[in-house]
DRENRO-681224 format. One record per residue (C-alpha): residue number from 1; residue in three letters; x, y, z. Coordinates in steps of 0.25 Angstrom, whole numbers, plus 5000, padded with zeros to 4 digits. Example, Ala and Ser with C-alpha at 12.3 -4.5 7.8 and 13.67 -1.06 7.14 Angstrom:
# residues 2
+-------+------+------+------+------+
| nuvex | bafi |    u |    v |    w |
+-------+------+------+------+------+
|     1 |  ala | 5049 | 4982 | 5031 |
|     2 |  ser | 5055 | 4996 | 5029 |
+-------+------+------+------+------+
***
This chain:
# residues 424
+-------+------+------+------+------+
| nuvex | bafi |    u |    v |    w |
+-------+------+------+------+------+
|     1 |  met | 5380 | 5386 | 5423 |
|     2 |  lys | 5372 | 5391 | 5435 |
|     3 |  asn | 5380 | 5404 | 5435 |
|     4 |  leu | 5377 | 5405 | 5420 |
|     5 |  tyr | 5362 | 5404 | 5422 |
|     6 |  leu | 5364 | 5415 | 5434 |
|     7 |  ile | 5371 | 5424 | 5425 |
|     8 |  ile | 5361 | 5423 | 5414 |
|     9 |  ala | 5350 | 5425 | 5424 |
|    10 |  val | 5357 | 5438 | 5430 |
|    11 |  leu | 5358 | 5443 | 5416 |
|    12 |  leu | 5344 | 5441 | 5412 |
|    13 |  leu | 5339 | 5447 | 5425 |
|    14 |  gly | 5348 | 5459 | 5423 |
|    15 |  cys | 5342 | 5461 | 5409 |
|    16 |  tyr | 5328 | 5460 | 5414 |
|    17 |  ser | 5331 | 5470 | 5425 |
|    18 |  ser | 5339 | 5480 | 5417 |
|    19 |  gln | 5331 | 5478 | 5404 |
|    20 |  ala | 5344 | 5474 | 5397 |
|    21 |  gln | 5345 | 5463 | 5387 |
|    22 |  leu | 5353 | 5450 | 5387 |
|    23 |  ser | 5356 | 5442 | 5374 |
|    24 |  leu | 5362 | 5429 | 5373 |
|    25 |  ser | 5365 | 5422 | 5360 |
|    26 |  gly | 5374 | 5412 | 5354 |
|    27 |  glu | 5381 | 5407 | 5341 |
|    28 |  val | 5386 | 5394 | 5336 |
|    29 |  asn | 5392 | 5396 | 5322 |
|    30 |  ala | 5399 | 5384 | 5315 |
|    31 |  arg | 5405 | 5385 | 5301 |
|    32 |  gly | 5412 | 5374 | 5293 |
|    33 |  glu | 5421 | 5378 | 5282 |
|    34 |  tyr | 5428 | 5371 | 5270 |
|    35 |  arg | 5440 | 5379 | 5266 |
|    36 |  asn | 5446 | 5376 | 5252 |
|    37 |  gly | 5453 | 5389 | 5249 |
|    38 |  phe | 5447 | 5398 | 5259 |
|    39 |  lys | 5455 | 5412 | 5260 |
|    40 |  arg | 5465 | 5407 | 5250 |
|    41 |  pro | 5466 | 5397 | 5239 |
|    42 |  ile | 5469 | 5383 | 5244 |
|    43 |  leu | 5481 | 5376 | 5239 |
|    44 |  ser | 5479 | 5363 | 5231 |
|    45 |  thr | 5487 | 5355 | 5242 |
|    46 |  gln | 5478 | 5360 | 5253 |
|    47 |  asp | 5465 | 5353 | 5258 |
|    48 |  pro | 5452 | 5361 | 5261 |
|    49 |  ala | 5449 | 5364 | 5276 |
|    50 |  phe | 5436 | 5361 | 5283 |
|    51 |  phe | 5433 | 5366 | 5298 |
|    52 |  ile | 5421 | 5370 | 5306 |
|    53 |  glu | 5422 | 5383 | 5315 |
|    54 |  gln | 5412 | 5387 | 5325 |
|    55 |  arg | 5409 | 5400 | 5333 |
|    56 |  thr | 5400 | 5399 | 5345 |
|    57 |  arg | 5396 | 5412 | 5352 |
|    58 |  leu | 5388 | 5417 | 5364 |
|    59 |  tyr | 5383 | 5431 | 5363 |
|    60 |  ala | 5378 | 5439 | 5375 |
|    61 |  gly | 5373 | 5453 | 5375 |
|    62 |  tyr | 5368 | 5462 | 5386 |
|    63 |  lys | 5360 | 5475 | 5383 |
|    64 |  met | 5356 | 5486 | 5392 |
|    65 |  lys | 5351 | 5500 | 5389 |
|    66 |  asp | 5365 | 5506 | 5387 |
|    67 |  leu | 5374 | 5494 | 5387 |
|    68 |  glu | 5377 | 5481 | 5378 |
|    69 |  ile | 5386 | 5470 | 5382 |
|    70 |  gln | 5389 | 5459 | 5371 |
|    71 |  ile | 5398 | 5447 | 5375 |
|    72 |  asp | 5400 | 5436 | 5364 |
|    73 |  leu | 5408 | 5423 | 5367 |
|    74 |  gln | 5413 | 5414 | 5356 |
|    75 |  asp | 5419 | 5401 | 5353 |
|    76 |  ile | 5426 | 5399 | 5340 |
|    77 |  arg | 5431 | 5385 | 5336 |
|    78 |  met | 5435 | 5376 | 5325 |
|    79 |  trp | 5428 | 5363 | 5326 |
|    80 |  gly | 5439 | 5353 | 5332 |
|    81 |  glu | 5447 | 5364 | 5338 |
|    82 |  asp | 5445 | 5358 | 5351 |
|    83 |  gly | 5445 | 5343 | 5353 |
|    84 |  ile | 5433 | 5335 | 5358 |
|    85 |  val | 5440 | 5333 | 5371 |
|    86 |  asp | 5449 | 5345 | 5373 |
|    87 |  lys | 5453 | 5353 | 5385 |
|    88 |  gln | 5459 | 5364 | 5376 |
|    89 |  tyr | 5450 | 5374 | 5370 |
|    90 |  gly | 5455 | 5378 | 5357 |
|    91 |  ala | 5443 | 5386 | 5351 |
|    92 |  ser | 5442 | 5401 | 5353 |
|    93 |  phe | 5433 | 5406 | 5364 |
|    94 |  gly | 5431 | 5420 | 5367 |
|    95 |  val | 5423 | 5433 | 5366 |
|    96 |  ser | 5417 | 5438 | 5353 |
|    97 |  gln | 5412 | 5451 | 5358 |
|    98 |  ala | 5412 | 5457 | 5371 |
|    99 |  tyr | 5407 | 5472 | 5372 |
|   100 |  ala | 5399 | 5482 | 5379 |
|   101 |  arg | 5391 | 5493 | 5372 |
|   102 |  tyr | 5387 | 5505 | 5380 |
|   103 |  tyr | 5377 | 5515 | 5375 |
|   104 |  met | 5381 | 5529 | 5380 |
|   105 |  ser | 5368 | 5534 | 5373 |
|   106 |  glu | 5358 | 5529 | 5363 |
|   107 |  lys | 5368 | 5532 | 5351 |
|   108 |  leu | 5382 | 5531 | 5357 |
|   109 |  ser | 5388 | 5518 | 5363 |
|   110 |  leu | 5401 | 5512 | 5367 |
|   111 |  lys | 5405 | 5498 | 5364 |
|   112 |  val | 5417 | 5491 | 5370 |
|   113 |  gly | 5423 | 5477 | 5369 |
|   114 |  arg | 5425 | 5466 | 5359 |
|   115 |  gln | 5415 | 5467 | 5348 |
|   116 |  ile | 5412 | 5466 | 5333 |
|   117 |  ile | 5414 | 5479 | 5325 |
|   118 |  ala | 5407 | 5478 | 5312 |
|   119 |  tyr | 5401 | 5489 | 5303 |
|   120 |  asp | 5394 | 5489 | 5289 |
|   121 |  asn | 5397 | 5477 | 5281 |
|   122 |  glu | 5409 | 5474 | 5290 |
|   123 |  arg | 5420 | 5478 | 5279 |
|   124 |  met | 5429 | 5484 | 5290 |
|   125 |  phe | 5423 | 5480 | 5303 |
|   126 |  gly | 5416 | 5467 | 5304 |
|   127 |  gly | 5413 | 5456 | 5314 |
|   128 |  leu | 5419 | 5445 | 5305 |
|   129 |  glu | 5408 | 5435 | 5310 |
|   130 |  trp | 5411 | 5425 | 5299 |
|   131 |  ala | 5424 | 5422 | 5306 |
|   132 |  met | 5420 | 5414 | 5318 |
|   133 |  gln | 5428 | 5423 | 5328 |
|   134 |  gly | 5423 | 5436 | 5322 |
|   135 |  leu | 5430 | 5449 | 5322 |
|   136 |  arg | 5430 | 5458 | 5335 |
|   137 |  his | 5436 | 5470 | 5341 |
|   138 |  asp | 5439 | 5475 | 5355 |
|   139 |  ala | 5435 | 5489 | 5354 |
|   140 |  leu | 5428 | 5501 | 5359 |
|   141 |  leu | 5417 | 5507 | 5350 |
|   142 |  phe | 5409 | 5521 | 5351 |
|   143 |  met | 5396 | 5519 | 5344 |
|   144 |  tyr | 5386 | 5530 | 5340 |
|   145 |  glu | 5374 | 5525 | 5333 |
|   146 |  asp | 5361 | 5532 | 5331 |
|   147 |  thr | 5347 | 5529 | 5325 |
|   148 |  leu | 5349 | 5537 | 5312 |
|   149 |  gly | 5359 | 5527 | 5306 |
|   150 |  leu | 5372 | 5534 | 5311 |
|   151 |  lys | 5383 | 5525 | 5317 |
|   152 |  ile | 5397 | 5530 | 5322 |
|   153 |  his | 5406 | 5520 | 5329 |
|   154 |  ala | 5421 | 5522 | 5334 |
|   155 |  gly | 5429 | 5511 | 5339 |
|   156 |  leu | 5443 | 5509 | 5345 |
|   157 |  ala | 5451 | 5497 | 5350 |
|   158 |  phe | 5465 | 5494 | 5356 |
|   159 |  asn | 5470 | 5480 | 5356 |
|   160 |  gln | 5481 | 5473 | 5364 |
|   161 |  asn | 5484 | 5458 | 5364 |
|   162 |  pro | 5490 | 5453 | 5377 |
|   163 |  ala | 5495 | 5440 | 5370 |
|   164 |  thr | 5505 | 5448 | 5362 |
|   165 |  ala | 5509 | 5457 | 5374 |
|   166 |  gly | 5514 | 5456 | 5388 |
|   167 |  glu | 5501 | 5458 | 5395 |
|   168 |  pro | 5500 | 5464 | 5406 |
|   169 |  val | 5513 | 5471 | 5405 |
|   170 |  arg | 5511 | 5477 | 5391 |
|   171 |  leu | 5501 | 5475 | 5380 |
|   172 |  thr | 5505 | 5478 | 5366 |
|   173 |  gly | 5502 | 5467 | 5356 |
|   174 |  thr | 5490 | 5466 | 5347 |
|   175 |  tyr | 5494 | 5455 | 5337 |
|   176 |  tyr | 5484 | 5444 | 5335 |
|   177 |  pro | 5492 | 5434 | 5334 |
|   178 |  pro | 5505 | 5441 | 5338 |
|   179 |  phe | 5516 | 5444 | 5328 |
|   180 |  thr | 5511 | 5435 | 5316 |
|   181 |  ala | 5515 | 5437 | 5302 |
|   182 |  asn | 5501 | 5442 | 5299 |
|   183 |  gly | 5503 | 5454 | 5308 |
|   184 |  pro | 5493 | 5463 | 5314 |
|   185 |  tyr | 5486 | 5466 | 5301 |
|   186 |  his | 5481 | 5452 | 5299 |
|   187 |  ala | 5467 | 5449 | 5302 |
|   188 |  thr | 5471 | 5442 | 5315 |
|   189 |  gly | 5479 | 5454 | 5319 |
|   190 |  asn | 5472 | 5464 | 5329 |
|   191 |  tyr | 5474 | 5479 | 5328 |
|   192 |  lys | 5481 | 5487 | 5339 |
|   193 |  his | 5470 | 5498 | 5340 |
|   194 |  met | 5458 | 5501 | 5331 |
|   195 |  glu | 5449 | 5514 | 5330 |
|   196 |  tyr | 5438 | 5516 | 5321 |
|   197 |  ala | 5426 | 5525 | 5317 |
|   198 |  tyr | 5413 | 5520 | 5310 |
|   199 |  met | 5401 | 5528 | 5305 |
|   200 |  asn | 5389 | 5523 | 5298 |
|   201 |  lys | 5377 | 5531 | 5293 |
|   202 |  lys | 5365 | 5524 | 5288 |
|   203 |  phe | 5355 | 5532 | 5278 |
|   204 |  asp | 5342 | 5527 | 5272 |
|   205 |  ala | 5348 | 5520 | 5261 |
|   206 |  ala | 5363 | 5521 | 5263 |
|   207 |  ser | 5374 | 5520 | 5274 |
|   208 |  leu | 5388 | 5526 | 5276 |
|   209 |  ser | 5399 | 5521 | 5284 |
|   210 |  leu | 5413 | 5527 | 5288 |
|   211 |  tyr | 5425 | 5520 | 5294 |
|   212 |  phe | 5438 | 5524 | 5300 |
|   213 |  ile | 5446 | 5513 | 5306 |
|   214 |  asn | 5460 | 5513 | 5312 |
|   215 |  asp | 5467 | 5500 | 5316 |
|   216 |  ala | 5481 | 5500 | 5321 |
|   217 |  arg | 5489 | 5487 | 5320 |
|   218 |  gln | 5501 | 5483 | 5328 |
|   219 |  tyr | 5511 | 5478 | 5317 |
|   220 |  gly | 5524 | 5477 | 5326 |
|   221 |  leu | 5527 | 5478 | 5341 |
|   222 |  glu | 5521 | 5487 | 5351 |
|   223 |  asp | 5519 | 5501 | 5344 |
|   224 |  ser | 5519 | 5496 | 5330 |
|   225 |  val | 5505 | 5500 | 5326 |
|   226 |  ala | 5500 | 5504 | 5313 |
|   227 |  asn | 5486 | 5512 | 5311 |
|   228 |  arg | 5478 | 5508 | 5299 |
|   229 |  gln | 5466 | 5517 | 5295 |
|   230 |  thr | 5453 | 5513 | 5287 |
|   231 |  tyr | 5443 | 5523 | 5282 |
|   232 |  gly | 5430 | 5518 | 5276 |
|   233 |  ile | 5417 | 5522 | 5270 |
|   234 |  met | 5405 | 5513 | 5267 |
|   235 |  gly | 5392 | 5517 | 5260 |
|   236 |  met | 5379 | 5510 | 5256 |
|   237 |  lys | 5368 | 5516 | 5248 |
|   238 |  gln | 5354 | 5509 | 5245 |
|   239 |  leu | 5348 | 5511 | 5231 |
|   240 |  ser | 5335 | 5504 | 5231 |
|   241 |  lys | 5339 | 5489 | 5228 |
|   242 |  leu | 5354 | 5493 | 5226 |
|   243 |  lys | 5363 | 5495 | 5238 |
|   244 |  leu | 5377 | 5501 | 5236 |
|   245 |  asn | 5389 | 5500 | 5245 |
|   246 |  gly | 5403 | 5506 | 5245 |
|   247 |  glu | 5415 | 5506 | 5254 |
|   248 |  phe | 5428 | 5512 | 5254 |
|   249 |  phe | 5440 | 5510 | 5265 |
|   250 |  tyr | 5454 | 5516 | 5265 |
|   251 |  gln | 5465 | 5511 | 5274 |
|   252 |  gly | 5477 | 5520 | 5278 |
|   253 |  gly | 5487 | 5521 | 5289 |
|   254 |  lys | 5497 | 5510 | 5292 |
|   255 |  tyr | 5499 | 5495 | 5289 |
|   256 |  ala | 5510 | 5492 | 5299 |
|   257 |  thr | 5521 | 5502 | 5294 |
|   258 |  ala | 5516 | 5504 | 5280 |
|   259 |  asp | 5506 | 5514 | 5275 |
|   260 |  leu | 5492 | 5509 | 5272 |
|   261 |  ser | 5483 | 5514 | 5260 |
|   262 |  ala | 5472 | 5504 | 5257 |
|   263 |  tyr | 5457 | 5505 | 5253 |
|   264 |  met | 5445 | 5496 | 5249 |
|   265 |  phe | 5432 | 5499 | 5243 |
|   266 |  ser | 5419 | 5491 | 5241 |
|   267 |  leu | 5407 | 5494 | 5232 |
|   268 |  ser | 5395 | 5485 | 5231 |
|   269 |  ala | 5380 | 5485 | 5226 |
|   270 |  thr | 5369 | 5477 | 5232 |
|   271 |  leu | 5356 | 5475 | 5223 |
|   272 |  lys | 5344 | 5469 | 5230 |
|   273 |  thr | 5336 | 5460 | 5220 |
|   274 |  pro | 5323 | 5452 | 5223 |
|   275 |  ile | 5332 | 5439 | 5224 |
|   276 |  thr | 5345 | 5443 | 5230 |
|   277 |  pro | 5354 | 5455 | 5233 |
|   278 |  ile | 5366 | 5456 | 5223 |
|   279 |  ile | 5379 | 5463 | 5228 |
|   280 |  val | 5390 | 5467 | 5219 |
|   281 |  gly | 5402 | 5473 | 5224 |
|   282 |  tyr | 5417 | 5476 | 5223 |
|   283 |  asp | 5427 | 5477 | 5235 |
|   284 |  his | 5441 | 5483 | 5233 |
|   285 |  leu | 5452 | 5482 | 5244 |
|   286 |  ser | 5466 | 5488 | 5240 |
|   287 |  gly | 5478 | 5478 | 5240 |
|   288 |  gln | 5493 | 5481 | 5241 |
|   289 |  asp | 5498 | 5490 | 5230 |
|   290 |  pro | 5512 | 5484 | 5227 |
|   291 |  asp | 5517 | 5498 | 5223 |
|   292 |  ser | 5513 | 5504 | 5236 |
|   293 |  asp | 5521 | 5506 | 5248 |
|   294 |  lys | 5508 | 5507 | 5257 |
|   295 |  val | 5500 | 5495 | 5261 |
|   296 |  thr | 5487 | 5496 | 5252 |
|   297 |  asn | 5480 | 5483 | 5256 |
|   298 |  phe | 5467 | 5486 | 5262 |
|   299 |  ala | 5462 | 5478 | 5275 |
|   300 |  pro | 5448 | 5477 | 5278 |
|   301 |  leu | 5451 | 5478 | 5293 |
|   302 |  phe | 5440 | 5471 | 5302 |
|   303 |  gly | 5430 | 5468 | 5291 |
|   304 |  thr | 5422 | 5455 | 5289 |
|   305 |  asn | 5430 | 5452 | 5276 |
|   306 |  his | 5424 | 5438 | 5274 |
|   307 |  ala | 5411 | 5445 | 5270 |
|   308 |  phe | 5417 | 5453 | 5259 |
|   309 |  tyr | 5429 | 5446 | 5251 |
|   310 |  gly | 5423 | 5432 | 5249 |
|   311 |  phe | 5420 | 5422 | 5259 |
|   312 |  met | 5432 | 5414 | 5256 |
|   313 |  asp | 5440 | 5425 | 5264 |
|   314 |  tyr | 5451 | 5426 | 5253 |
|   315 |  phe | 5453 | 5441 | 5257 |
|   316 |  tyr | 5454 | 5449 | 5270 |
|   317 |  val | 5450 | 5438 | 5279 |
|   318 |  gly | 5462 | 5435 | 5287 |
|   319 |  asn | 5470 | 5438 | 5274 |
|   320 |  gly | 5473 | 5450 | 5266 |
|   321 |  ser | 5474 | 5452 | 5251 |
|   322 |  lys | 5487 | 5458 | 5247 |
|   323 |  gly | 5481 | 5462 | 5233 |
|   324 |  gly | 5469 | 5468 | 5240 |
|   325 |  leu | 5455 | 5464 | 5234 |
|   326 |  gln | 5445 | 5467 | 5224 |
|   327 |  asp | 5431 | 5459 | 5226 |
|   328 |  ile | 5420 | 5460 | 5216 |
|   329 |  tyr | 5408 | 5453 | 5221 |
|   330 |  leu | 5394 | 5449 | 5219 |
|   331 |  lys | 5385 | 5444 | 5231 |
|   332 |  thr | 5371 | 5439 | 5232 |
|   333 |  lys | 5362 | 5431 | 5241 |
|   334 |  phe | 5350 | 5422 | 5238 |
|   335 |  lys | 5339 | 5416 | 5247 |
|   336 |  ile | 5339 | 5401 | 5245 |
|   337 |  gly | 5328 | 5394 | 5253 |
|   338 |  lys | 5329 | 5397 | 5267 |
|   339 |  gly | 5343 | 5402 | 5266 |
|   340 |  ala | 5351 | 5412 | 5257 |
|   341 |  leu | 5363 | 5410 | 5248 |
|   342 |  leu | 5374 | 5421 | 5247 |
|   343 |  gly | 5383 | 5422 | 5235 |
|   344 |  his | 5396 | 5430 | 5233 |
|   345 |  leu | 5405 | 5431 | 5221 |
|   346 |  his | 5418 | 5438 | 5222 |
|   347 |  tyr | 5429 | 5441 | 5212 |
|   348 |  phe | 5442 | 5445 | 5219 |
|   349 |  leu | 5454 | 5453 | 5214 |
|   350 |  thr | 5466 | 5460 | 5220 |
|   351 |  ser | 5465 | 5475 | 5221 |
|   352 |  ala | 5480 | 5478 | 5220 |
|   353 |  glu | 5491 | 5472 | 5211 |
|   354 |  val | 5497 | 5460 | 5217 |
|   355 |  leu | 5511 | 5456 | 5212 |
|   356 |  glu | 5515 | 5441 | 5211 |
|   357 |  asn | 5530 | 5439 | 5207 |
|   358 |  gly | 5530 | 5454 | 5203 |
|   359 |  ser | 5518 | 5453 | 5193 |
|   360 |  pro | 5504 | 5457 | 5197 |
|   361 |  ile | 5494 | 5446 | 5198 |
|   362 |  asp | 5480 | 5446 | 5192 |
|   363 |  lys | 5470 | 5453 | 5202 |
|   364 |  gly | 5459 | 5442 | 5200 |
|   365 |  leu | 5459 | 5434 | 5213 |
|   366 |  gly | 5447 | 5425 | 5211 |
|   367 |  thr | 5432 | 5423 | 5213 |
|   368 |  glu | 5425 | 5419 | 5225 |
|   369 |  ile | 5410 | 5413 | 5226 |
|   370 |  asp | 5404 | 5413 | 5240 |
|   371 |  leu | 5390 | 5406 | 5243 |
|   372 |  val | 5384 | 5405 | 5256 |
|   373 |  tyr | 5370 | 5399 | 5260 |
|   374 |  val | 5364 | 5404 | 5273 |
|   375 |  arg | 5351 | 5398 | 5280 |
|   376 |  lys | 5345 | 5401 | 5293 |
|   377 |  leu | 5343 | 5390 | 5303 |
|   378 |  gly | 5332 | 5393 | 5313 |
|   379 |  glu | 5332 | 5405 | 5321 |
|   380 |  ser | 5347 | 5406 | 5325 |
|   381 |  gly | 5354 | 5397 | 5315 |
|   382 |  thr | 5361 | 5400 | 5301 |
|   383 |  phe | 5367 | 5390 | 5291 |
|   384 |  lys | 5377 | 5395 | 5281 |
|   385 |  ile | 5385 | 5387 | 5270 |
|   386 |  gly | 5395 | 5393 | 5260 |
|   387 |  tyr | 5403 | 5390 | 5249 |
|   388 |  ser | 5414 | 5399 | 5242 |
|   389 |  gln | 5424 | 5397 | 5231 |
|   390 |  met | 5436 | 5405 | 5227 |
|   391 |  phe | 5441 | 5405 | 5212 |
|   392 |  ala | 5454 | 5410 | 5215 |
|   393 |  thr | 5464 | 5415 | 5204 |
|   394 |  asp | 5479 | 5414 | 5204 |
|   395 |  ser | 5480 | 5428 | 5210 |
|   396 |  met | 5473 | 5423 | 5222 |
|   397 |  asn | 5485 | 5414 | 5225 |
|   398 |  asp | 5494 | 5425 | 5223 |
|   399 |  ile | 5488 | 5435 | 5233 |
|   400 |  lys | 5487 | 5423 | 5243 |
|   401 |  ser | 5501 | 5420 | 5241 |
|   402 |  ile | 5498 | 5406 | 5236 |
|   403 |  thr | 5509 | 5399 | 5228 |
|   404 |  ser | 5505 | 5385 | 5228 |
|   405 |  glu | 5494 | 5379 | 5219 |
|   406 |  thr | 5480 | 5381 | 5224 |
|   407 |  ala | 5467 | 5373 | 5223 |
|   408 |  ser | 5458 | 5375 | 5211 |
|   409 |  ile | 5446 | 5377 | 5221 |
|   410 |  asn | 5445 | 5386 | 5233 |
|   411 |  asn | 5432 | 5385 | 5240 |
|   412 |  trp | 5426 | 5387 | 5254 |
|   413 |  ala | 5413 | 5381 | 5260 |
|   414 |  trp | 5407 | 5382 | 5274 |
|   415 |  ala | 5394 | 5380 | 5282 |
|   416 |  gln | 5390 | 5387 | 5294 |
|   417 |  leu | 5380 | 5386 | 5305 |
|   418 |  ile | 5377 | 5398 | 5314 |
|   419 |  phe | 5367 | 5398 | 5326 |
|   420 |  lys | 5364 | 5410 | 5334 |
|   421 |  pro | 5354 | 5407 | 5345 |
|   422 |  lys | 5349 | 5418 | 5355 |
|   423 |  phe | 5349 | 5413 | 5369 |
|   424 |  leu | 5344 | 5425 | 5376 |
+-------+------+------+------+------+
***
């Protein structure tokens, strides 16, 4: 403890003498969940699940004139994962972020290390902070940002996993976990290497973003690597009280040994009223064309998909959709007392024809209702409580490959306490 005090004292003295800034803050984030048909319809023979998961973080930042250092430590645990008297630590403790950002000039900087990469609405790159562990990249970024609203980023990463190779003799593996049935394209699979370029320009009442992403996946042993390219454009235009958003992404290249040709687009309008904003939108993600010899399923890569396709995570959250997806949605938010109530309504359909026993199924998958109440607690706390219900059709069972009888009600409820105090 004395050594800890000494380290803090030295850092404070260094900050004072060099006009640098040291920041220290924390996070305690606990969420209890009742799952009764979360991610997929629950079988009539299954019981609902309940658990409490917690994330605890310590954020440490250091800023000088031309350098930023960020080190974030985190502990992720399920309540009860460790016994009340237990010498074996079962939770996940590690580094959330650990990066340095060096400013070569006022506009040009270099960022290296484990970090969040997130842009725009987090459709393609996001931090996935809803999930307790988050989503991070070990990457090198070149960043140009000026005061006129222009941002140009270029990033690259190259991954090796010593757990699947003969380190230190030879490092060739990138599977997480190694050689599972899910393969490298699953959400838990890491890429072999990744290169991307991103540009954003802000105007007085509009913005434009361009994306190019290449992610290479090791689908077999050693040199079996397939490169997938994603090209995208995003635009926003503000017209008085009406805001219009449009997105289009195309994917080409290779998916393992197969050729890839997939796309997605999104259109939405937000109307600001005296009471509440009203958002109406439509998302379309291509699915597998049964008549094509190419892979035509679109994958949203590293996005925070929980925010888009319903909070019950039926689509693209650790799971794909062989029929693609159409999502017609209505979203709004109301102030209620000292808090706010968020409401989402989704109607889901497949975007591609899905065959069951040689015959096409109905495209309608179901309707989801999401309600979330949020209230601040003092200066550093937030309380959230949510309820979602999925009214699934028989086609939902078909695309989820469910052959047994499912329950008549599929719902999900949760409550969350978040505290983020600033220590220094």
